[in-house]
C-alpha positions as CSV (number, residue, x, y, z in Angstrom):
1,X,2.8,8.1,6.3
2,X,4.6,9.7,3.3
3,X,6.0,13.2,3.1
4,X,4.9,15.5,0.4
5,X,7.0,18.7,0.2
6,X,5.0,21.5,-1.4
7,X,7.8,24.0,-1.4
8,X,9.4,26.2,-4.1
9,X,12.8,27.2,-5.4
10,X,13.3,29.5,-2.4
11,X,13.6,26.4,-0.2
12,X,16.2,24.6,-2.3
13,X,18.9,23.1,-0.1
14,X,16.9,23.3,3.1
15,X,17.2,20.1,5.2
16,X,14.0,19.0,7.0
17,X,14.1,16.4,9.8
18,X,11.0,14.9,11.4
19,X,11.3,13.4,14.9
20,X,8.5,11.4,16.4
21,X,8.6,11.4,20.2
22,X,12.3,12.1,20.1
23,X,13.1,9.4,17.5
24,X,14.1,10.6,14.1
25,X,11.8,9.1,11.4
26,X,12.5,11.2,8.3
27,X,15.2,13.4,6.8
28,X,14.6,15.3,3.5
29,X,16.6,17.8,1.6
30,X,14.5,19.9,-0.7
31,X,15.2,19.9,-4.4
32,X,13.0,22.1,-6.7
33,X,10.7,20.1,-9.0
34,X,12.0,19.3,-12.5
35,X,10.6,17.4,-15.5
36,X,10.4,13.7,-14.7
37,X,10.5,14.0,-10.9
38,X,7.6,12.4,-9.0
39,X,5.0,14.8,-7.5
40,X,5.0,15.8,-4.7
41,X,8.7,15.7,-3.8
42,X,9.7,13.8,-0.6
43,X,7.8,10.6,-1.3
44,X,10.9,8.5,-0.4
45,X,10.5,9.7,3.1
46,X,8.0,7.2,4.6
47,X,7.3,6.3,8.3
48,X,4.7,4.9,10.6
49,X,3.0,6.8,13.4
50,X,2.2,4.3,16.3
51,X,-1.0,4.7,18.3
52,X,1.0,5.9,21.3
53,X,2.8,8.7,19.6
54,X,2.0,12.2,20.9
55,X,4.4,14.7,19.3
56,X,5.9,15.3,15.9
57,X,8.9,17.7,15.8
58,X,10.1,19.5,12.6
59,X,13.6,20.8,12.3
60,X,14.4,23.0,9.3
61,X,18.0,23.9,8.5
62,X,19.5,26.1,5.7
63,X,23.3,26.0,5.8
64,X,25.0,29.2,4.7
65,X,28.5,30.4,4.0
66,X,28.6,32.7,7.0
67,X,25.8,31.5,9.2
68,X,23.0,28.9,9.3
69,X,19.2,29.5,9.5
70,X,17.3,27.1,11.7
71,X,13.7,26.7,12.7
72,X,12.3,24.3,15.3
73,X,8.5,23.5,15.5
74,X,6.5,20.9,17.4
75,X,3.1,19.5,16.6
76,X,0.8,17.8,19.0
77,X,-0.9,14.8,17.4
78,X,-4.7,14.7,17.7
79,X,-6.6,11.6,16.6
80,X,-9.7,12.7,14.6
81,X,-11.0,9.2,13.9
82,X,-13.8,9.5,16.4
83,X,-15.4,12.2,14.2
84,X,-15.8,9.8,11.2
85,X,-16.5,6.5,12.9
86,X,-15.9,3.4,10.9
87,X,-15.0,5.3,7.7
88,X,-12.0,3.0,7.0
89,X,-13.4,-0.2,8.6
90,X,-13.4,-2.7,5.7
91,X,-15.6,-5.1,7.8
92,X,-18.5,-2.7,7.0
93,X,-20.0,-2.3,3.5
94,X,-19.1,0.8,1.6
95,X,-22.8,1.9,1.9
96,X,-22.7,1.5,5.7
97,X,-19.5,3.5,6.0
98,X,-20.8,6.4,3.9
99,X,-24.1,6.5,5.7
100,X,-22.2,6.8,9.0
101,X,-20.1,9.6,7.5
102,X,-23.1,11.7,6.5
103,X,-24.9,11.0,9.7
104,X,-21.8,12.3,11.6
105,X,-21.2,15.2,9.2
106,X,-24.8,16.6,9.6
107,X,-23.7,17.5,13.2
108,X,-20.6,19.3,12.1
109,X,-20.7,23.1,12.2
110,X,-21.2,24.7,8.8
111,X,-20.9,21.4,6.9
112,X,-24.2,22.1,5.1
113,X,-24.8,18.4,4.6
114,X,-28.3,17.7,3.2
115,X,-29.6,14.5,1.7
116,X,-31.1,14.9,-1.8
117,X,-34.3,12.9,-2.3
118,X,-34.5,9.2,-1.2
119,X,-32.1,6.3,-1.5
120,X,-32.0,4.6,-4.9
121,X,-34.5,1.7,-5.3
122,X,-34.4,-1.1,-7.9
123,X,-36.7,0.8,-10.2
124,X,-34.6,3.9,-10.2
125,X,-31.5,2.0,-10.8
126,X,-33.0,0.2,-13.7
127,X,-34.1,3.5,-15.2
128,X,-30.6,5.1,-14.8
129,X,-28.8,2.1,-16.3
130,X,-31.2,2.0,-19.2
131,X,-30.6,5.7,-19.8
132,X,-26.8,5.2,-19.7
133,X,-26.9,1.9,-21.6
134,X,-24.7,0.1,-19.1
135,X,-24.6,-1.0,-15.5
136,X,-23.6,1.4,-12.7
137,X,-20.4,0.5,-10.7
138,X,-21.2,-1.5,-7.6
139,X,-19.8,0.9,-5.1
140,X,-21.8,3.8,-6.6
141,X,-24.9,1.7,-6.3
142,X,-24.0,0.9,-2.6
143,X,-23.7,4.6,-1.9
144,X,-26.9,5.5,-3.7
145,X,-29.0,2.7,-2.0
146,X,-27.6,3.4,1.5
147,X,-27.6,7.3,1.4
148,X,-29.1,8.6,-1.9
149,X,-28.0,11.9,-3.3
150,X,-26.2,14.4,-1.0
151,X,-25.2,18.1,-1.1
152,X,-22.8,19.8,1.2
153,X,-20.6,22.8,1.8
154,X,-21.3,26.5,1.3
155,X,-20.0,26.3,-2.3
156,X,-22.7,23.9,-3.5
157,X,-21.1,20.5,-4.0
158,X,-23.5,17.7,-4.8
159,X,-23.9,14.1,-5.9
160,X,-27.2,12.9,-7.4
161,X,-28.4,9.3,-7.7
162,X,-31.3,9.8,-10.1
163,X,-32.0,12.2,-12.9
164,X,-28.5,13.8,-12.9
165,X,-26.6,10.6,-13.6
166,X,-26.1,11.4,-17.3
167,X,-23.5,11.2,-20.0
168,X,-20.9,13.8,-19.1
169,X,-21.3,15.9,-22.3
170,X,-25.0,16.2,-21.7
171,X,-24.4,17.6,-18.2
172,X,-21.7,20.0,-19.5
173,X,-24.2,21.3,-22.0
174,X,-26.8,21.9,-19.2
175,X,-24.2,23.8,-17.1
176,X,-22.9,25.8,-20.0
177,X,-19.4,24.3,-19.9
178,X,-17.6,24.2,-23.3
179,X,-15.9,20.9,-23.8
180,X,-14.3,22.2,-27.0
181,X,-12.0,24.1,-24.7
182,X,-10.3,20.8,-23.9
183,X,-9.6,19.1,-27.2
184,X,-7.1,16.7,-25.7
185,X,-9.8,15.2,-23.5
186,X,-12.5,14.9,-26.1
187,X,-12.3,11.1,-26.4
188,X,-12.5,10.8,-22.6
189,X,-15.6,13.1,-22.5
190,X,-17.3,11.2,-25.3
191,X,-17.5,8.1,-23.1
192,X,-17.7,9.5,-19.6
193,X,-20.5,9.4,-17.1
194,X,-21.2,12.5,-14.8
195,X,-21.6,11.7,-11.1
196,X,-21.0,14.8,-9.0
197,X,-20.5,18.6,-9.3
198,X,-18.1,20.8,-7.4
199,X,-19.2,24.4,-6.8
200,X,-17.0,27.4,-6.1
201,X,-14.9,29.4,-8.5
202,X,-16.6,28.0,-11.6
203,X,-17.8,24.4,-11.9
204,X,-15.8,21.2,-11.3
205,X,-16.9,17.7,-12.3
206,X,-16.4,14.2,-11.0
207,X,-16.9,11.6,-13.6
208,X,-15.8,8.2,-14.8
209,X,-15.1,6.3,-18.0
210,X,-16.8,2.9,-17.8
211,X,-14.9,-0.3,-18.0
212,X,-13.4,-1.6,-20.3
213,X,-11.2,1.4,-21.2
214,X,-7.6,2.1,-22.0
215,X,-6.9,4.1,-18.9
216,X,-7.5,1.8,-15.9
217,X,-8.3,-1.9,-15.2
218,X,-11.8,-0.9,-14.2
219,X,-13.7,2.4,-14.2
220,X,-11.4,5.3,-14.8
221,X,-12.3,8.2,-12.5
222,X,-11.3,11.8,-12.9
223,X,-11.9,15.4,-11.8
224,X,-11.7,18.5,-14.0
225,X,-12.7,22.1,-14.1
226,X,-15.0,23.6,-16.6
227,X,-12.3,26.0,-17.8
228,X,-10.3,23.1,-19.1
229,X,-7.7,23.1,-16.3
230,X,-6.9,20.8,-13.5
231,X,-7.8,17.6,-15.2
232,X,-6.8,14.8,-12.8
233,X,-7.1,11.0,-13.1
234,X,-7.8,9.8,-9.5
235,X,-4.9,7.6,-8.5
236,X,-3.1,6.4,-5.3
237,X,0.3,7.4,-4.0
238,X,1.9,4.7,-6.2
239,X,0.2,5.9,-9.4
240,X,-2.4,3.1,-9.6
241,X,-6.0,3.9,-10.6
242,X,-8.5,4.2,-7.8
243,X,-11.4,1.9,-8.0
244,X,-14.9,3.3,-7.7
245,X,-15.1,2.9,-3.9
246,X,-11.8,4.6,-3.4
247,X,-12.5,7.4,-5.9
248,X,-15.8,8.3,-4.3
249,X,-14.3,8.2,-0.8
250,X,-11.4,10.4,-2.0
251,X,-13.8,13.0,-3.4
252,X,-15.7,13.3,-0.1
253,X,-12.4,13.3,1.9
254,X,-11.2,16.3,-0.1
255,X,-14.4,18.4,-0.3
256,X,-16.1,17.5,2.9
257,X,-13.6,16.3,5.5
258,X,-10.6,18.4,4.4
259,X,-12.8,21.5,3.9
260,X,-13.9,21.2,7.5
261,X,-10.3,21.1,8.7
262,X,-9.5,24.3,6.7
263,X,-12.7,26.1,7.8
264,X,-12.1,25.4,11.5
265,X,-8.5,26.6,11.3
266,X,-6.9,24.1,13.7
267,X,-4.2,25.4,16.0
268,X,-0.8,25.9,14.3
269,X,0.9,23.6,16.8
270,X,-1.6,20.8,16.2
271,X,-1.6,18.0,13.6
272,X,-4.9,16.3,13.2
273,X,-5.0,12.8,11.6
274,X,-7.3,9.9,11.4
275,X,-5.2,7.0,12.8
276,X,-7.5,4.5,11.1
277,X,-6.8,5.7,7.6
278,X,-4.6,3.0,5.9
279,X,-2.1,5.4,4.3
280,X,-1.7,9.2,4.5
281,X,0.4,12.0,3.0
282,X,1.9,14.5,5.3
283,X,2.1,17.8,3.5
284,X,4.9,20.2,4.2
285,X,4.2,23.8,3.2
286,X,5.3,27.3,3.9
287,X,2.9,28.8,6.5
288,X,0.0,30.9,5.3
289,X,0.6,33.6,8.0
290,X,3.9,35.2,8.4
291,X,5.2,34.0,11.8
292,X,9.0,34.0,12.3
293,X,8.6,31.3,15.0
294,X,6.5,29.0,12.9
295,X,7.3,29.4,9.2
296,X,6.2,26.0,8.1
297,X,2.9,24.0,8.1
298,X,2.3,20.2,8.5
299,X,-1.1,18.7,7.7
300,X,-2.6,15.6,6.3
301,X,-3.3,15.8,2.5
302,X,-6.1,13.5,1.5
303,X,-5.7,14.1,-2.2
304,X,-3.2,11.2,-2.3
């Protein structure tokens, strides 16, 4: 697990110590972000959470000239892997793992998961690839043949496996998004393929630039908002491009699994984590609600 400290200048100089079942595993002194620093800060702080661990304790200390400010918070560890069975089991195909995810998610309260149409057959695949002028990435085909298109969430997120797999600019025209607002990404948009849409405050897109390209060894996956902001290449914690399987999984982790965590508002003294996930970022933030006894939050951030 890697620490990610989403804190501002007001926390400069604060020292944070993480103790796992009474054993110190991490010590981090916050430094405000400057040009050239890795994001998020704190990535040098890495540790493992063994299966038997039960409690993670956070100590926060701000040393002062006259007196020190100190906060102590404990988090009970709750394993959530049973809610997404087999999601990170590499002995299963990607299609099997995604099918199991959506079967499970349809039973989640307010997930809104609905399957769109039928799974992709060979004729549909041939039509899509002929329309795009190139083969689809293997992992996308696995998802589409095992599950088909899917929509979820109250904001209207969806992924289609048929008529909506189009050149990105063509889809942007359909949704009224002006790609001229993002001149720096024009060459990316020219070659990109649309895969999924993110609803909410405006429209977000999930797309990829087919291989070969100058951005990644294989397909180059990215997310961006229609207003030209928040363009993000999908990469791992070490800055390496995500392949198609990892990029699609990341998208569903953020918008389906993480959204459920937020909507259900887990107890402030609980840290939910899937112990089967290979690597996880532990986000440290100032608490949403003002509570003098619990001024900080810890949660798993699946964007990394």
